[in-house]
C-alpha positions, 0 to 999 in steps of 0.5 A, spaced: 948 062 451 950 065 445 943 066 441 943 073 438 936 077 437 934 083 433 928 086 435 924 091 431 920 096 434 914 100 431 910 105 432 910 110 438 914 112 443 910 109 448 912 102 444 918 104 444 919 104 451 915 097 452 921 095 447 927 098 451 924 094 457 924 087 453 931 088 450 934 089 458 930 083 460 932 079 455 940 081 455 940 081 462 938 072 460 944 073 457 941 073 450 946 077 445 942 083 442 943 085 435 942 092 432 940 089 425 936 083 424 940 079 419 944 073 423 939 073 429 937 066 431 931 071 433 928 077 430 922 080 434 917 085 432 914 089 436 908 091 432 903 098 432 896 096 430 893 103 430 891 106 423 891 102 417 898 105 415 901 103 422 898 095 420 901 096 413 908 097 416 908 091 421 906 087 415 912 089 411 917 088 416 914 081 418 913 079 410 920 082 409 923 077 415 920 072 412 923 073 406 930 073 410 927 067 414 926 063 407 933 065 405 936 063 411 939 070 414 935 070 420 932 064 424 925 064 428 920 070 428 916 073 434 911 077 433 908 081 439 905 088 441 899 092 438 897 089 432 898 082 435 894 083 441 888 085 436 889 080 432 892 074 435 891 068 431 889 071 425 897 072 424 900 065 424 894 063 420 895 068 415 902 069 415 906 062 416 913 064 416 911 067 423 913 062 429 910 065 435 905 070 436 904 074 443 899 079 446 901 086 450 901 081 457 907 077 455 912 083 455 913 080 462 915 073 461 919 075 454 924 071 457 921 064 457 917 066 451 923 067 448 927 060 450 920 055 448 920 059 441 927 056 441 925 049 442 921 050 436 914 050 439 909 054 435 907 059 441 901 064 441 900 066 449 895 072 450 896 074 457 892 079 460 893 085 457 894 089 464 900 086 466 904 089 461 910 093 466 909 100 467 917 100 469 923 096 470 930 097 467 931 098 461 936 099 455 935 105 451 935 105 444 935 113 443 941 117 443 944 117 450 943 125 452 935 124 451 929 119 452 922 117 453 918 116 460 912 113 460 908 115 466 902 111 465 898 105 460 892 104 456 887 109 455 879 111 457 878 117 453 874 111 447 874 116 442 869 113 436 875 113 432 880 110 436 881 102 438 887 104 443 882 102 449 880 096 446 888 094 445 891 096 451 886 096 455 883 103 461 888 108 462 893 105 468 898 110 471 905 108 474 906 110 481 909 117 481 915 115 486 917 110 481 917 115 475 922 120 479 926 114 481 926 112 474 927 120 471 933 119 477 937 113 475 936 116 467 939 123 469 945 118 472 946 116 467 947 121 461 939 124 460 938 131 459 932 131 456 926 127 458 920 126 454 914 125 458 909 120 454 902 116 455 896 114 451 893 121 455 898 124 459 894 130 462 890 125 465 896 122 470 894 121 477 887 121 476 885 113 477 891 112 483 890 118 487 883 121 485 885 128 481 889 130 476 897 130 477 901 132 472 903 138 475 906 135 481 909 130 477 913 135 473 915 139 478 918 133 482 921 131 476 924 139 475 928 138 481 933 133 479 939 137 478 942 134 472 935 134 467 935 140 462 929 140 458 922 136 460 918 136 455 911 134 454 908 129 449 900 128 448 896 132 452 889 132 452 886 139 451 880 137 456 885 137 462 890 143 460 889 146 468 891 153 469 895 149 475 898 146 470 900 152 465 903 155 472 908 150 472 909 150 465 910 158 465 913 158 472 919 152 471 924 154 466 926 146 465 919 145 463 919 146 455 914 152 453 911 146 448 905 142 448 903 136 443 895 138 443 892 133 438 885 136 437 883 132 431 877 137 428 874 144 430 868 142 427 863 141 434 859 136 431 864 132 428 868 133 435 861 130 438 862 124 434 869 123 435 866 123 442 870 128 444 869 135 447 868 142 445 868 146 438 872 152 435 869 157 440 871 152 446 878 151 442 879 158 441 878 160 447 883 154 451 889 156 445 888 164 448 888 162 455 895 158 453 898 164 450 895 168 455 899 164 460 905 162 455 906 167 449 913 164 447 909 157 447 910 152 442 903 149 439 904 142 436 896 138 433 894 134 429 887 133 425 883 128 422 880 129 415 875 125 412 871 123 418 865 120 417 859 126 416 865 131 414 862 136 409 865 142 406 863 146 411 866 142 417 872 142 413 872 149 411 871 151 418 877 146 420 881 150 415 879 157 417 881 155 425 887 153 423 889 159 419 886 163 425 891 159 431 897 159 427 899 152 429 907 152 430 907 145 428 901 140 425 900 133 422 894 131 418 891 124 418 886 121 413 881 117 417 882 110 418 876 106 419 878 101 425 875 095 425 871 095 432 870 102 433 864 105 433 866 110 427 867 104 423 860 102 423 857 110 421 854 111 415 856 117 412 863 114 410 867 120 406 871 117 400 878 115 402 880 120 396 877 125 398 879 124 406 886 124 403 886 131 398 883 134 404 888 133 409 894 135 403 890 141 402 891 143 410 898 140 410 900 145 404 896 151 407 900 149 414 906 149 410 905 156 408 904 159 416 911 154 418 914 157 413 913 164 416 914 162 422 920 159 421 923 166 418 921 170 424 926 167 427 932 169 423 936 173 427 934 170 434 938 166 439 935 159 441 938 154 446 939 148 441 942 142 443 947 137 439 944 131 435 950 130 430 957 132 426 958 132 419 965 132 417 964 133 410 960 140 411 964 141 418 957 142 421 953 140 426 945 138 427 942 139 432 934 141 435 931 147 438 928 148 444 922 148 440 923 141 437 921 135 439 925 129 436 923 124 430 918 129 429 919 136 429 925 139 425 932 140 425 938 145 425 944 146 421 949 150 424 956 151 424 961 152 430 967 155 432 967 151 438 968 143 437 962 140 440 959 134 442 953 130 442 948 131 447 951 138 448 946 144 449 948 151 445 946 157 443 944 158 436 943 165 433 938 163 426 941 164 419 936 162 415 931 157 413 932 151 408 925 148 407 923 145 414 929 146 417 933 152 420 940 154 419 945 157 424 952 159 427 953 157 435 955 164 439 958 164 446 
């Protein structure tokens, strides 16, 4: 078999793990996986369909591949993933350059699906979305020293602005032994940093075992000898328990880093979002986290321009950000998604105002972030090496405080030659916009 497949994976890390599972299946079946779509007999685009910007990115990629197809640069085009699951045959109808569309459930049968498309069949197929595999061997598309570890799929929170439950179905946890065995295999292959991901990481185990099992899972993962760092993303605030904080505090492999998407601080808007809490309760939660781990790095995201957001609501959010002083923060203008409750709500906010409010918050956060970065000057922190620049004879990497692909980098010099994936202590000597500067120390 000589057919070449180019894979384009869009969206979140969970989607990336799905892609890695499929790449392994296709590779085992004899297909040649190539790093670029050029010259591919088939291009598979694993799409995201979460918000308008993600859908537009998917459409742009499809149109670009369609042009390459017309120019004879690529063969057939298959569209899968969240946008395909959400819009189904609309994609084939509106985009004739696409040869096949399939929903999330096709992932388990991706090899036979590709075979049928190669036979010139125009295909659309939508198996049960819950048949999407939660585990299996995969070929990593991340650097060899770190990997995402997906512990569940789907979501049952049903926030009023979010289409994920409609797209991916209800929350489904993986068996704990299955996760631990995969982590052990990753460690044997050279992975030193596990980044735990799910739609709602802190809900892990509730459906399978009847109670929250993330603390137990983290404890078992930390017992894997070759793992150095364990990082948590997508933690739901309602399920940050004392047990979880104790495990994070007492286990040196579990980084004191929590990704805690809060969405807003106004109790009125959080209720409309179908989320619990208000400014007072969220402040109390963060105070509790910091009482357990004063050096905990907190990353969060907020939505501006949610239907009904008044100037008072926005000011409350701004004051909350100033009071809490988050270490990492992202802000997104509300994206009205058809099929969600928020899409039908009255009091929709002008998109330009929503975007402007987001820009104001990000400018505000930049000042906080800069102060926090400058406060690190003179301190020594543990980092992982990501790359070497021969021109400047310096290394780039990440501190323990920074997740790959979303947070900052550190550029540093070293008198000792280092390899990608090495862990090294670096003394911070300066700040360059979002990134740190430093020098490796022995």
